[in-house]
N, C-alpha and C positions, 0 to 999 in steps of 0.2 A: 116168929118164922121169918126168917130173912127171904124176901123175894127176889129172884134173880131180875137185875137190871138189863134191859135191852135198849133203851132207849136212845143210846148212840151206838149201837152194835153190841155184839157179847164178846168180852173177853176173858177167855177161862183162868187166866192169871189172878184176876179178881177174887176168884172163889176156889183157887187150888186147894185152899184149906180144907175144905169139904168134900170137894170133888176127887174120886179116885178113877185115874186113867186106865181103861182096859183094854182099848186098842186105837192105834192113831197110824193114818196114812197120811199122804201129801195133802188131801183136801177134806178130809173127816176124821173124827174123834168120837169115841164112844166112852162115856164116862159114869160112873156110879155115884149117887147122891149119898153121900155118908154124913152130911150136917143137918139134914131135914130143910134145906132150901125150898121154897115155894116156888110153884110154876109162876112164870110171868104171864100166862094165858088165863089160867082159871084161879091162882092163888092157892091150890092145894099142894100139899108134899109131892114131889115127884122121886120115882125109884132111879131111873136112868136117862141119861141125855146123850141124844146123838147129833152133833153140830156137823154141818157140811157147807162148804163153800161150792160145791158142784152144782151145776144148772139141773142137772137132772139125777133123781135119786129114786131107786126101786126097794119097796119093802115087802117081806113077807107078812103073814097074818101074824101080828104082836101078841093074839089072845088077851089083851088087855086094852083099857082105855088109854088115849094117848091125846096130847095137845101138839098143834103146830105153831110155830112162831116165825115169822119171817123178819130179818133186818136186812139192812141194804146190801150186805154180802154174805150173807148167812142164812141157812135154813135150819132152826132147830126142832127135834121132835123129841118130846117128853114124853115118857112112859109112866104111868100110875098105878 
């Protein structure tokens, strides 16, 4: 299982073959993991990925476990 590499930031184009874009706005993206990529935080396969370049983000109750990863310019929220 390939783990998302966020060492030098996250570039969705490196993983576009296995991520399906569900929604995109100017500073955010919501993607589905269709290729079984592993979470960069815990190493387990994740279901959904939210990527944001915003300074502030708020979320409702995801009703599932999740991991948060910070790069220099982004916040990644991965649900399992």
